[in-house]
N, C-alpha and C positions, 0 to 999 in steps of 0.2 A: 589869813591862813588859807592856803589852797591845798586841801587834802587830795591826793591822787590815789587811785586804785588802778594800777597798770593792767592792761589787757581785759578790762571789764567790758563785756559785750553790751552794746546799746548804751554806753555811758552817757550819751546825750539825752536819754529819756529820764534821767534822775534829776529831781529838784535838789536844791541845796540842803534840805533837811531830810531827804529820803534815806532809808537804809540801803546799803549796798550788799547784795547777796552774791557770793562768789563760789564758783565750782573750783575749789583749790586744785583738784586733780588735773584740771584743764589748763592751769597756769604753767607757763614755761619755766624751766630752771635756767638761771643766768649765772655765769661764772663770777666769782669774787676775785680780788687781787691775789688770793692764795690758791694755788693749784690744789685741787682735791676738795675744795669747799665751794658748793654751789648754793644759790638762794632762790626762793620764790618770794617776791615782794607782795605783801598783802595790803599794806597801807604805807604811803610815803608822803611826807611834806618836805619838799626840797628846800623851802624857805627856812624852816626851823630845824630840820635834821631829823624829825620824828620818823621812825621806821619800825614797822612790824613785819617780820619775815621768818620763813622757815629756812633753816640752814641744814644742808645735807653734807656731812663729813665722810669722806672716804676713809677706810681703815689706814692708819699710819700717818694721817695728816697732822701737821703742826701749824698753828696760827702764830706768826711771829710776835715779838714783843709789841704790845700796844697799850694805850691808855684809854680808860673809859672817861670820856669828856663829861658825861652826865651819868646818872644811874642807868645800869643795864640790867634787864631781867631775862632769865632763861629758864624754860621748862623743857626737860629732856623727854621726848616722845619715844625714841627708840635708841638702843645702844648706850654708849656712855662717852663722856669726855672728861678731861682732867687738867689740873694745873698743880702748882706747888702747894695750894691750899687744900686740895682734896680730889676725890673722884666723884663724879656726878652721874649716876646710872638713871635709866629710864624711870620715870615717875618722880624724879627729884626736881626741885625748883631752887635756883640759886640766883641771888642778885648781888651786884657789886656797886659800891658807892662811887661817886664822882672822884676821879683821881687815881682809882685803883689801876695798877699796872701788872701785867702778867703775860706769860706765854701759855697758850692752851694747846692740848693735844687730844687726839682721839685714836688710840691704838687699834680699837676694834670697829670704829665707825659710829656715827650717830645721826639722829634727826632731832633738831632742836628748834623750838619756837622762841624767838627772841624779840624783845621790845627795847627800843632805843629812843631816848629823847634827843640825842645828838649822836652822829656817827663816831665810832672809835677812831683813834688816830694812831698809826703805826710809828714806832720809835726805832731808829737805826736800821741798818741793812738796806736792801734794795727798795723797800717800801716806805722808807723814812718820810714822814710828813703826809703820806697819803691817808685818806679816810676810807673806812669800810663802808661801801655803798653798793 
């Protein structure tokens, strides 16, 4: 397993068992396949699909129908997002089991810390078959 921490200054100075300390504010926001949702990658293993990232949802954004290929965990830091199962405001933690399918929305905008064992897969529409990376 090769864990990557993108944009880590002096990455070559770290040994395989050293802690990686990151200034999250200095990391760039990167677009996702969904317009209005950007992410900051904190840890990623492209071989296994492991991903920890901050997701910034603009107000009014909708994440198309997708399936959670493995367990997904989300902690809402700011704002709120929702789906047909409920509304998840700041301070709430929600996790979804493998195989869960839904459309998520953020009418007011949100900042969410998410943990994936494998990337979500979009179902139908223009993103059909793409993974959230």
